[in-house]
N, C-alpha and C positions, 0 to 999 in steps of 0.2 A: 504494500500500500504506500502511496506517496504522501508527502507533506503538502500543506497548503498555507499560503500567507494572504494577508489582505491589506488593501489600501483604500480607504474610504470605500473600500472596494475589496474584492477578494483576489488573492494572488496564489498562483499554483506553481510548483516546481517539482521536478522529478528526482527525488532522492529517497532512499529507504528510511523507514522510521528510526533505524539505529543511528542515523546521522543527524536526526532532527535537532537533538540537543546542541550539537556542534554548530549547526546552521543558526540556531536561535542565538547562541552567544556571539557568533561572528556578525550576525545582522545587527544585534543590539550595539556592539562596539562600533560598527560603521555608522549607525544612526546617531550615537551619542558623541563620538569623538571626531568623526570625519565631517559632521555637518552641524556642529554647534547646537545639538539638541540634548541638553544635559538631563532634563527632567523626564522626557518621554512619557508624559502623563496622558498621551493619546494612543498608547501602545498596549494591546491586550493579548497576551498569550492564553492558551486554553486553561492555564492554572488560575487566571484572573477571575475573581468573583463576578465580574461584569461580562465575561465572555459569552455565557449562555444567553443572557438577556439581550445582549447586542446582536447575537445571531438571530434571535427570534424577532427583534424589532426590524431587522433588515430584510425579512422574508414575508411577503404578503400571501404567498401560496404555501400553506403548511406541508404540501407534498414533499418539499425539499428539506424541511427541518430535521426529520429523522432518517434522511436518506443515508444509505450505506456508502455513497460516493465519498470522495475525498473531502476532508474537512480543512478549514483554514488553519495554517500554522500560527498566524497572527491576525488580529483585527486591528486596523489602524484608522483612527478618526481624526485626521489632521485638521488643524484650526487655521492654517495659513498656507500660502503658496510655497513657502520655503520648506515646510514640513512635507508637502506633497513631493517637491523636488527631491528631498532627501530619501523619501520612501521609494521613489522610482529608481534613483541611482543605486541605492543599496540593494534593492531587489535585483536589478540587472547584474550588478557586480557579484552577487552570490547565487545566481542561477534561479532566481524566483520569478514567477509570472504573476502579474497583477490582474485582478478582476475588479472593475470599478462598479460601485453601487451608488444609487441615489435614493430612489423610493422603494426599491426592492420588488418591483412589479414584473420583472422579467418572467414571461410565461413559462420558460423552461429552466428557471433557476440559474441561469448563466450570469449572471451578472453581478442673507443679507440683502437683502433686497434694497435697491437704491432707485428711487423713482423721481424723474425730472419732468414735471408737467409742462414746463415751458417748451421742452423739446418733444414732449409726448413719447418719452422713451424710458426704459428702465434697465438697470443691470440686475440680473438674477443669478445667484450662485447655484451650481448644479445640485447641491444638497437640498435645496428647497423643494417642496412639493407644490403641485398645481394649486391646491387650495390656499396655501400661504400667499402665492402670487396674486390670485384673485382678490383675496382679503386686502392685501396691501394696496392694490390699485383702487379698490372701492373706498379705502380710507382717504385717498387723495382726491378722487373725482367720482361723481355719480354718473358721468357720461363717457367713461372710458372702460374698456374691457380688453380681453385678449383671446384669440381664437385657439385655445388649447382644449384638452380633453374634458370629459364629463366627470371622471372619477377624481375627487380632490386629493386623494392620497398618493397619486402617481408622482414620482420624482421628475423634475423638469429635465434633468440631465439626459436620461434615456428617452424621454418623451420627445424633446426637441430633436435629439439626435436621429430618431427614426422617422420624423415628419410631424406627427401629432395633429389630430383633428377632433372636433367636437361640434357643438351646436352652431358655431359661427363659420363653419367650413364653407358654406355656400356663399357667404358674404365676403369673407376675407381669406379663404384658403387655409393652408396649414399653419401651425405654430412656426414651423421652420421657414415659411415664406416671410415671416415678420422678424426674423433674426438679422440684425444689421452689424453685429460684431461679436467676437468671442475671445476669451483668454484660454489658451491651451498650453499644457506642459507636455513637451514631446519626450521621446525616448532618451534624449541627451540632457534632460532637465531644463531645457530652455523654456522661458515663458514667452509665448507668441500671441500676438493679436492679429486682426484681419490683415493689416498691412504687412506684418513681418512673416506671417505664415503663407501669404500668397493666396490668390483667388482659387486655385485648384483645391487646396486643402480646405479653405473656407467653404467651398462648394460641397466637398465630400462630407463634412461633419453635419451638414444640415439635411439629414435624411438618409445618409449612408451608414449610420451607426457610429457615433463619435468614439466609442470605446476601442475601435479598430486602429485609431490613429494617435491616441494619447489620452491624457486626462484633461477633460474640459472643465475648467474651474468655474467659469461664469459666462453668461450670455447677455448681450445687449439686444433688447427687443423693442420693436415699434408698437406702441399701444394703438388701439383702434377705437373708433367712436361707436357708442351705443346710445340709443335714446333714453331719456329719463325714465320712461315707462315702457315696458315690454309686456307681451301677452304669452301665457303658456297654457297648455292643456295636456291631459293624459286621458285617453279614451279607450276603453276595452271593448273588443268585439270577439264573441265566441262563434263557434261553428254554426249554431242555429240562428245567429244574427248576421249571417252572410260574410263571415270573416275572410274566407278564401277569395270570394269575388272582390271584396274591398281591397285586400292585399294585392290581388292581380291588377286592379285598376291603379293603385298607388304607383306601381312600377312605371306606368305611362305618364304620370303627371309630376311626381315628386322632384325629379331633376329639372323640370321646366318651370316650376313655380318662380315668382320673383325671388331674387336672392335674399330678401329679408325674411323669407319663410323657410323654416327647416322642420320637416316632419319625418321622424324615423319610426321604425317598427321593431318591437320586441315580440317574437313568437316564443312563448314560454309555457312550460308545465311547472306547476308549483310544488310538486312532490307530496301533496296532501289529498287534493280533491280529484286527482287523475284528470283534471280538466286542462285543455290547452286553449290559450287565448292569444289574440294579436292585440298588443297594446300600442296605440299610436301616440307617441310623445312629440310635443312640438314646442318650438320657441319662435315667436314672431316679433320682429323688431318694430313694433307699432302697437296701436290700441285695438281693443276688441271691435270697435265700430268700423275699423278698417279691415280686420281679419274676416269677419263673417261674410261680407259680400264677396270677398275674394274666394273663400271656400265654397260658397254657394255656386259660384261660376265655374271654378276649376276642379272641385272635388266634392260634389254634392253627395256622392255615394257614402261618405263618412257620416253624414247627418249631424254635423257639428252645430251646436247652438251656443248662444252667448253664455248660458248657464254652465256650460262645460269649461269655460275659460276663466282665467284669473289674471288680472293685471298686477304687475309687481315691478320692482327695480331689477336691473340686470343682475346684481349680486344676489338678490333673492331667487332669481331664476337659476343661478348656479346651484343653490341648495335644492331647489325643486327638481332639477334634472338629475341630481345625484340621489334622489329618493328620500330626502329628509322631509319630515312633516311640516305643514304650514306653520309659520311664525316661529320656526326654530331659530335660535341665535346663530348669527353668522360666525361667531367665535368657533363653531365646530370646524370651520375650515382650517383652523390652526392645528387640528389634530392630525397626526401622521398615520393613523390607523384606518385601514379599510373597514367600513361598517359591514361589508358582506364577506367575512373571512371564511373561506372554505377551501377544501382540496379541489383542484380543477385541472382540466386539460382543455386547451383552446386551439382552434384552427381558423383560417380565413380564406375568403375568395373575393373576386371582383366580378360583377355581373354586367354584361354589355347588352344583353337582349332580355326582354321580359320573360320570366318563367311562366309557362302555360298553367292554367288552372289544374290540369291533371298532375303536373309536377308539384305544385303547391299541396295538392291532396296527399301526395306521397310523403311530403315533409310532415304534415299533420299526423299521418299514421305512425311515423317514427317517434312522435312525441307523446303518443297515447300510452303512457305507463307511469307508474307511481315513482317518478324520479324528478330531480331538478335538472331541467334541460333549458337551453336558451339559444336563440338565434337572433342576432341583432342586424338590422338592415339600415345602414346610414346612407342617405341620398347625397349624390354629388351634383354636378351641374353648377350654374352660377359662376362664381369666380374661378372654380376649378377648371372650367372650360377655357379660360383665358390664358392659362399658364402652360407652356410647352412641357413635354415629357422630360426634356433634358435640362430644364431650368435648375432643377435640384435632382439629387439621386432618386427621390420618390417619383416614379414615372406614371402613376395611375391617375391620369387627369381626364382630358376630353375623351368621350366615348365610353366611359364607365357610368352606368346608371347609378350604381350603389356598391358599397362594400358590405360584405357579410362577415360576421364573426359567429362562430359556433362555440358553445361552451357546455361542457358536462361538469357538474359539481356534485360533490359527495361529502358526507360528514364522518363516515366510518373509515378509520385509517388501517386498512389491511390489504394484502396483495390481491385477495379475491375481489374486493370492491374496486380497487384501482384497475385491474384487468378488465372487469366488466364495463366500467364507464369509459375507459380509453377505447375499448373495442366498439362501443356504441358510437362514439364520435367519429372514429375512423370509418365505420360503415356509413354514417350520414355523409361524410366527406366524399366517399366513393359514389354514393347515390347522386350527389350534386354535380358530378363530372359533366354530364351532357348540358347543363344549364348555365355554366359559368365560363369565364374566359379560358382560352386555350392558346397554345403555341406562343408564349407559355401559359400554363395555368398559373395566374399571378397570385401573390400572397403579400401580406403587409408585414414589414419587418417588426413593428412594435407588437404584433401578435405572433411572436417567434414560435416556430414549430420545427422541432428536430426530426419529425417524420419526413421532412422534405430532403434531408441529407445533412451530413456533418463532415467536418474536417477532423480526422484523427489528430491527437495532440502532436503539434509540430509538423504536420503534413501540410504542405502548401500546394498540393496538386490542383492545377487549374481545372482539370476535368472533373475532379471530385467536387470542388466548390461550385462549379457551374450549374450543377443540378439544382441547388437551392438559390444560387446567386441571381440567375435570370428571372426566377419567380418573384423575388423581392424587388429587383432593380431593372429588369429587362435590358435594354441596350446601354444603360448607364453602368453596368457591371464592369465592363472593360476599363472605363475611365477610373472607376474606383480602385481597381487593381493597380493601375499605373500610379495613382496618388499614394496608395499604401506603400508600394515599393520604394518610392522616392522619400517618403516620410519616415517609414519604419522598416528599413531594408533587412533587419534581422528577425522580423516578425515577433518582436517582444510583446506587443499588445495583441493577444490572440485568445480566442475561445473556439468552441465547436462550430460557430457560424460567423466568425470574423472574416473580414476581407483578406484574401490570401495575397502573397507577394508573387512576383514573377520568378520563375526558376533561376 
């Protein structure tokens, strides 16, 4: 078994357990004497009383907490750029591999806020979570927001690095589309900003997975305008209420709505009543009296009425979309814990043509069991149609009606339960093959899926990586490989689905 180390993040290296103590001592000496870090109060070996709690706090999917896979040799929670630099250099010098963490939401377990309203921009450190960012913006302005994700506990580091989308995606595009600068520490310990890293590397970290290229310490983002009052609704439709026909119709109109209107669908079984429903969740950047006529004209099949809608501020809509009850304090956004904590496996697809009613019927049949199942359909169109595939590494723009995310969740932690639920989602994924994108069958990096293929540790085979690389990045994969090779030629920053280097 191998040893692991961590840097705000997890780090891995290949030495036997019999040499771990020696590595531990050498690493400590490097950190304390070579880099002027005498106290090392941010360094946690497995013998530390805080080690276990830190491990738990960094993992939002409990599947990986009791995993028999390698465990970190060290946990490091640096408080400054110099401490990150020291961690990288000492790890590299002693054969350690780092794994960077921010919010701990990586689907496969791989992995200060300063706001200037005059410039309508903010610097956000990678350790912050999306909820903290939203909260900080709202404290400064009631008419500014940011187009990131719906789950408040997601770390901004991985979220921005993979693209990031939520309820403002049709109005403003991805979170990564609004990143205007970044500070990155490379394999040589240099602190680089947009100017010094160059446009190729700056392009790569905004959607190509920043952890492949270095440790991104902070991001400068452009804030976006939101109205003082927005409108939200959440409307359930069951099978006997025409759910399948309404979902079918949604596919033809959701990506063509005015960009101020976002309506997504959650097809879900609740694990108790054996019932499957389609929940239509919406954010409209306007008032109810503007929304109802629009819906009556464009999507009357939903049967929306003013009584189904609630007007609120944008920051209140953040809580609403995340599933918090009405009038809940916005202070909950400062919590770094996912309110829906469970074991899960996820997959994703992009849909370019509407799924026929018969295909939707097959989806429903696969949800008719007493388990927690979820399929999320997020509409694109709007601003996403205006940005080319090559603008950022995230290529899934014009021509995609919506993204789908499949989730299987369970609460019993044993091998039998895991195999059962993972097999279910794999079977659903195979069923969806005729209805989704092909050549390649695309996937979203932030919904990481090792079923698509992996790099064996230290293996930089292009052919091996291409299997999953073109699914996440399409034609942008080749450019990402070139950037990676120039930036990190020894492949120091790596994991099972990191960008490989050229031979």
